[in-house]
N, C-alpha and C positions, 0 to 999 in steps of 0.2 A: 504493499499500499504507497502511495506516495504522499509525503510530507503536504507538500504545496498542489493545489489543483492548480491547472493549467489557469483558470481566469485569475486566481492569485499572482502568479507568474507573471502574466501580462499585465497586471495592476503595478508591480514591483517595478516591471521593467519600463513602463510607459511614464512611471513617477520618477526614476531616477535617471534613466536611460535616454528621456526624450521622447520617445515611442516604443511601441511592445515589441516591435522588431530588433532594437538596439541591445542585444544580450550582450555584448562585448565590453560593454561600457563598465569601466572601473568602477564607478559608483553603483550601478544596477548589481554587480557582480558583488560587491562588500553588501549591500542590501540584502540580497539572495542566503549569501551567508549567514548574515544576522538573523534571519528567519528561521533557518534551519537550526543554528546553534538556540534559539528561543527554544523551539520545540524540543530538541534534544534535552536540553537543561530541564524542562520540564518532567521529562520523561526520567532523568537521572533522579530528581527528587522522589520520584514515587518507588525508582528500583535500584536501590544503591549501591547492589552487590551484580549489576551488569556491566561488567569490565569492558564486553566489546564496545558497546555505545560511549562508554566514558573514554576509551581511545580514540574511537571516532570525532568525538566532543573536541578533543584536545588539538586534534588534526585541523579540524576546521579552524578553531581558533586562533591556531598558527598560520593558517593560510591567509586569516582575514587579517591578521597584523602584518603580513607581509604585503598584503594586497593597499592595507591605509598606509604602510611605510612609503612604499612606491608613490601613492597619490598626493602625500604630504610634501614628497620632493618634487614632484614635478608641478602640481596644482593646489598651493597653500591655502588659496581662499576657498576653493571647491572642499578640499578637506574639512575646514573648520565647518563650513555649511552642512557637509553631511555627517561629521558628529553631532552638531546640532540637532540636526532630524531625526536621526536614529537613537540618540542622547546615551553615547556609547562611553563619554567622559564624563566627569562631573565638573 
């Protein structure tokens, strides 16, 4: 079963990528990873001994971190706007 429906993915890509066909946008990829991370985090709160999902969560967080660092180096204003929109940092 998929975490995100195709309608939800299109909404994310339309909001962060400009249109729903722009799936390669860094902002859209980060937003998609954030949705998956939130879903797996809620799963991990219920299933504390699910070590395979925990490993996957750590990998997703690392992937998002590398994409965020790339975005910060290339487009600082876009980085700050995305962080504010997604609510990732305090």
